[in-house]
N, C-alpha and C positions, 0 to 999 in steps of 0.2 A: 150767024150761029151755026155750029156744026149740027146737022140734022140728027145724027145719032145721039149726040149729047142732048139735043133739045127734046128728044122723045124718051130719054132715059128716065125711068120712074125712080122716085126716092124710096130707098129701102131703109126703114127705121133702124134695123139691126146694124146695117153697114154704116149709117150715119152716126149712130151712137158709138160704134167702135172707133170711127174716125175722130169723134170728139174726145173720147177717152184717150186715144193715142196723142192727140194734140195737147190735152191737159197734162198727160204724163211727160210729154216732151218739154212743155213750158216749165213744168215742175222740176224737171231735171236741170234745165238751164238756170232756174232760180236757185236750186240747191247748189249747183256748181258755182254760181256767182257768190252765194253766201259762204260756201266753203272757202273760196278764194279770198274773200274779204276777211274771213275769220283767221286765215293763215298769216295775215299781216298785222304787225304791231302798229301802234299809233303814237304820235308825239304830241306833247302839250307843253306850253311855256307859260310860266307864272312868275310871281315874285313873292318873297317872304320878308317879314320885318327883321331887322337886326339891331339890337341894342348895342352890341359891341362895335359895329361899324357906323352906326348912327344913321343909316338909310336903308331903304328896301333893296334887296338883292334879287335880280332876275335869275331864273334857272329854267332849264328845259329837261324833260324826262321822256325817254322812249319806253313805252309800256309794251310788254310782250303780247302776242296774239290772244292768249286765253285770259288775260287779266280781267277784262270787264265781265266775263261770263263765269268767272271762278271766284272762290272765296279763299283760295290758298295763298300762302305767303311765298315770296320769291327771293332769291339772292339779288344783290344789288352791286352794280359797278359804277363807281364815281369816275367820270371821264373829265379830265381837266384840259381846257383849251390853251392855245399858245398866245404869245404876245400879239396884240392887234386883232385878236379874234374875240368871240363872245360865247355865251351859253348856247347860241343857236348854231354853233359850228356843225354839229352832226345833222341837224334838221335841214340846213340850207346848202350843205356841201355835197350831198349825195351819200353821206355816211349812213343815214337811216336806210337808204336803199340797200346798201351793203349788208346791214344788219338783217333786214327783211329777207334778203337773198339767202343768207345763212340759215335763217329760221325755216324758210321754205324748203331748202335742200337738206334739212335736218343735220347740219354740220355743227350747230350749237343748240343747246336747250334754252329754255326761257329764263330770262332774268331782266331786271330793270337797268337802264343806263341813264345816269343823271349827270348833267353838266351845269355847274353854277357859273355866273359871271365872276371874273376875278380881276378885270382891268389889267394893270401892269404890276400887280402885287407880287409876282413870283411865288404866291401862296405862302408867304412868310409874314411875320410881324415886322413892319418896316423899321428901318434903322432909327428914325425919329420918333417911333412909337405912335404915330398918328393913324396908321392903318394896321389894325391887328387882324390880318386876314387868317392867319393860322388859328388863332383863338376862335374866330368866327366859324371856320370850317369844322373844327373839332367839337366845339362846345355848343354851337347853335345849328349849323346846317345839317350835320348828320342826324342829330336828335329830331330835328324838324321833319326831315324826309321820312324818318322811320315812324313818325306819328301820322304823317299825311298819307303814306302809301303802305301797302301790305308787303313789307320786306322783312327778311329775316335779320335779326340784330346780332347774331353771333359772328365772330371774326372769320370763321371758315366760309361764310356765305356773304362776306363783304370784301370787295376788291377795289383797287384804285388804279387808274390808268391815265395817260396823258400824252400830249405831243408838244415838243419843243419846250417852252416855258412850263407847260403843263406836264411834260415828261419829267422835268426837274422836280416839279411839285409832287408828282406821284411817287417817284423814288424816295423823295425826302419824307413824305407822309408814311409810306409803307415801312421804311427803315426806322423812322423815329417812333412810330406807333404800331409795332408788330402785334401788340395785344388787341388792336382794333381791326387790322387787315390781315387776311390770309393769303392774298395774292396781289402782286403789283406788276404793272407793265409800262413800258415807255417807248415811244417812237421819236427818234431824232431829239433826244433829251438835251437840254442846255447844260451839258456836263463840261465843266472847265475846272481842272484841278487847282490852278492858281490864277487869280485875276491878272490880266496883263497890266503892266505898269504903264501909266499915261497920265499926263497932267490935263487939267480942264482946258488948257489953252491949245493943245495939239489935237490933230484930227482924231486919233484913236481915243484920246481922253474924252473928246466931245461926243463921239459915238457911244462910248460906254456910259457916259452920263445920261444921254438921251434914253438909252435902253434900260439902264439899271437904276437910274437916279431916284425914282420914286420909292423903290424898295430898299436899296442898299446905301443911300445917301448920295449927296451931290457935292463934290465928286464921289464916286462909289468908294466905300470903305472896304479895302481889301481884307482886313481882319474880320469884318462882319460877314463878308462873302464866305471866307473860310469857315467861320463859326457855323454857318447854315448849310455848308456844302454836304451833299451825300457822301463824298469821300471821307469827310471828318466824322460823320455819323457812323459809317461802317467801322472806321478805326476804333471808335468809342464803344459801339455795341458789342463787338466781338471780343472786347478786352474785359468784359465783366459778365456775370450771370444775367441772362435775359430770359424772361418768360413771356411767350414761348421762345426758345432759343432759335435764332436764325440758322438755317442750314440743316436743322433736324427735320425728320419726316413731318412733324406737326408744326414746323415753323413756316416762315414766310416763303412763298414761292415767287421767283423773280424771272421776268422776261424783259429784254430790251433789245432794240435794233437801231441801226443808223445807216444812212447812205454814205458810200465811200467818197462821194463828191459833195459832201455837206457844205453848203455855202458859208457856214460859220466855223467850220473846222471841228464840229462837235463829234465827228468820227474819231478824232484823236482822243478826245475826252472819254468817249465810249470804250475805246480800247484800253485806256488807262484804268477806267473804272472796272472793267472786266478783269484786268490783271490784278487789281486790288482784291476783288472778291475771290479770285482763284488763290491768291497768296494767303488769304485768311480761311480758305477751304469753305467758302460760302457758295453753295450750288446756285447756278443761274443758267438760264437759256439766253444766249447772246448771238446776234447775227449782224454781219455787215453785208449790205446788199448794194448793188449799183444804184445810184440815184443821188439827187440833191436834197435840199431842204425846202420841200413844198408839199402841197396836198396830194399831188400825183404819187409821190413816194409813199406817203402815209396810207393813201387809199389802197395801194397795192399790198401793204403788209398789215393793215388794220384787221382783216379777217383772222390772221394768225394769232394776234393777241386776244381776240374775242374767243377763239377756240381754246387758247391757253386758260383763260379765266373760266370758261364753261367747264373745262376738265378740273380746274382747281376747286370749283364749287361742288365737285362730285357729280356733275351732270354729264355723263357720257353721251356722246352723239348716238343717234339711232343708227 
């Protein structure tokens, strides 16, 4: 032992000051850790009963940082997954990290993000009438979420978004029910103006049947595809009085993007859809970016649609 240290007498004042400093320091670290934890949202996955579908439906929700400590109500964004994915898309893909990053950087304000399981439904009522997913989503799922969580139930604070099959579903819901949604966005949406011709016996027909069969019939019914198409809905909506009118300041706000190397050629559909909106003088924000049809592409542009919805909700970034 160092002799000087060994002979050093204990000074109560100095010791007390040291303990106070240590306590304050530990308190600062605890406060910093608590502040950091409070800055992050949390995800939870549950299920709800459905009389329309006849079975429970899983869903996941991302709750904003202040949700548990607050009594306020928040806007809500319904995010629809793509074919082959599930309600856990954002929880398991890194999407939730992107959301938390935006919250921490104050690029978006707080709202809930809810993703329901949809299997291969394309978010429509199936051709054979056995899977009434659209009826479930509109008449059961939205009311259920709005009872279970503190979300605002007016259209200006309710948005819908999605990727691929979910992008198709989001655009379709937003355009078909503008009285329910104030904003809609889509990444790599499955936009095809006309279903390609193909018999069940050839390769293209077999692929279409595998992808679309459960929703649009087997083989897929081209007329039913056209009937449910966002293209058809736009042509119908803008040809009659709609409340609120699409394109007006109080109407539906639209954002969509697609990769220029989309594996399924949805970039051509996105261009055609944008041209249709333009021709009918329906305002939208549309982008084509380099990239294919995968999560890497979506992850790169997902923040842009979240910022779009945050702004549409009237929640300007700090």
